[in-house]
N, C-alpha and C positions, 0 to 999 in steps of 0.2 A: 504656384512657385515651388512648394515643397516636393510635389511631384517630379517636377523637372530638375531639381536638385538631386533627388533619389536617382532618377533615371541617368544623369551625368556621373554620378558616383558608381552605379552599376556599370555603365560603359568603361569607366576608368579602371575599375576592377578586373573586368573582362580582358581589357587590353593588356593589363599587368599580367595576368593570369596566362594569357596567350604568349606573352614575350618570354615568361619563365618556362613554359612548357616547350617552346620550341629552341629555347637556349640550351636545353638538355641535350643528352646523348641520343642520337637517332642512327639506327644502323640496318643494314639489308639483312633480313633474316631467311627468306624463303622465296622460291619461285616455283608457281604451280602452272604446269602446261595443260592441266585438265581439272575437272571437278572432283575426280577421285584422288587426286593427289594433294588437295587442299590442306594446309595445316588445321589442327583442331580449334575450334573456336574459343577465343579467350578475350575478356575484357570487350572493348568497343573498337569497332573497325570504321574508318573513313575511307571511301573509295572515290578515286578520280577517274571519270569517264570522259570521253571525247573523241572527235574524229582525228585521224592520224595526223600528226604534224600540228596539233592545236597548241602544244606547249605543256603537256602534263608533266613531263620529267623536269622541265625547267622550272615549273611552279614549285614542285616538291622540293627541288634543291633551293629555291629562293626562300620558301617557308622555313626550313630547317638551317639555312645559312650554310650549307654545305655544297660546294659547286659540283662534287662528282657522286653525290649519294644516289640519285637516280640516273641511270645512263640516258644521255641526250643523244640524238642523232639528226642530220638533216635528211636522212632516208625514212620516209614515211613507212609505217608498218613493221618497224624493226622489233619493238616489243611485242612478243608473241604469247607471253605468259602474264599471269596474275603476279606482280611482285610485292611482297609485303615487307614494310619497314617497320621495326619496333621502336617505341618512344622510350623515355626513362622509365627505369623499373617500376615505379610505384604509380605512373601515370595510368596504366591499363589502357593504352591507346596504340592502335596500329593504322598505318597508311597503307592503302592498297593502289598501285599504280596498274591500271588495267590496260588490255591491248586497245590501241587506237581502232576505231571502226571506220567504215566507209572509203578503205584504200583500195581503189578500183584496179591497179596495177598489179596487185598480188593475184597468184592462181585463185580461181573461184573455190576449190575446195579448201583452200586455207582460209580464204575470207569467211567462208561458211563455218568453219571450225572455230575460229576466233569470235565471230558473232554469237554462236551457240553457248561457248563458254562465258561471255560476257551476260547473256541473258539467263542462263542458268544460276550463275553466281548472284546475280541482282535478285533472283526470285527466291533462292533457298538459303539465305544466310542471315540468320536470326541476330546475329552479333553485329550487323551492319547498321550502325547509328545513322548515317547520313552518306549520301553520293553527291559529290560536286560534279556537276556535268559542265565541262568546259567548252566554250563557244568562242570562236576567233571573232573579237570585236569588229573585225573589218567586213566580215561577211553575214553574221547574224545566224539564227536558226535555220537549219536546212531539213528536208524531208527525213534524212538518215538519224538526224537529231531527234526529231519528233517521235520516231519509231521507238528509240531508247526511252524517251520520257513516258510513252504509252507503257512500256514494260514496267518502268517504276511505279506508275499510277495502279496498275494490276496487282503488282506485289505490295502495295501500300508501303514502299520505302520512302522515307523522307529525303527529298533531294533539293539542291539549290543550284542555280546557274550562275556560273563565274565567267565573265567575259574576259579573255586574255588579249594580250598584245595591245592594250588600250593606248600605250604611247605611240601607237603607229596610226591613230585616228585622231582627226581634229575634234576639238571639245564639243561643238555644236552637234556633229555627227554621232559622237559618243553618246551624248544626252538622248539623241532620237534613237539610238540603238537600243539603250537601256530601256526607254519608255516602250518601245515596240516589243522587246522581251518580256517585260513585266506584263504588257496587255495580253501577249500570247500564253503566258503561264496562268493567267486567270481561268483558264479553261482546263487546268490539270490539278485534280484535287490533292496530289501528294506534294506538289511543288511548294517551296517556301517562297513567300511573295517577294523578298528583297533580292535584287540582282546586284552582285558585286563586280566592279570593274577593276582589273588588275593588270600590271606589267611586271613580269619577272625581272626584266632588265631594269627597270627604273625604281622598282620596289613599291609601286603603287598598290594599295589595297592590301598589302600583306599583313599589315598590323590588324586591319578589320577581320581578315580571314582567320588569322591566328586566334583572335578573340572569340569568333563564332564557334571555333573548335573546342575552344576551353570551356565554352558554356555547355557542350553536348551531354557531359555527364549529369549535369544538373536536369538538364531538359529530359533526359531518358528516365531519371528517377532511380530508386534502389533496385 
């Protein structure tokens, strides 16, 4: 009983820490079109990866409570750079919006350049505390997602899968999708076992995601 109470207290503390963190001032700071133009590493960075049009920018806006912090578009493949957002001054935390991958309609050379940028960033950024790999809850993991998971495994970068657009899936189907995704992740050594289901539009899962991010500095240690 005591352990359960301590766990509940820890969860409540994380939820409050996450709420405070994302109630602070978040702002756009940098856009890097190549590895050579990345800003110097500082503090901890949290990156968001996912297929084009999976809802990365919408998720960042929902997390921070700012409708236009990250540029959203109905045109897949619009984000072609690594976009950096800084949190409150003393938080020591950055968010990184990565180019969407798997967008077949773009010129092949451009897709290859975006893909190379994503993989190089994931492999060589020691300040990267966690990558959230966003998966459309309506469709689940695809081969192109599994390629990114393999890159993260090889780079030993901690990552967690976040299902987006959960409000567009029936509850029974969503539960099945979560279970299927967790089963697939069991084969990936760098994957965090818990899968979060979110909806930027409905706000579902945002408090849990904020809490997870607030815990990262403690998990990483000094």
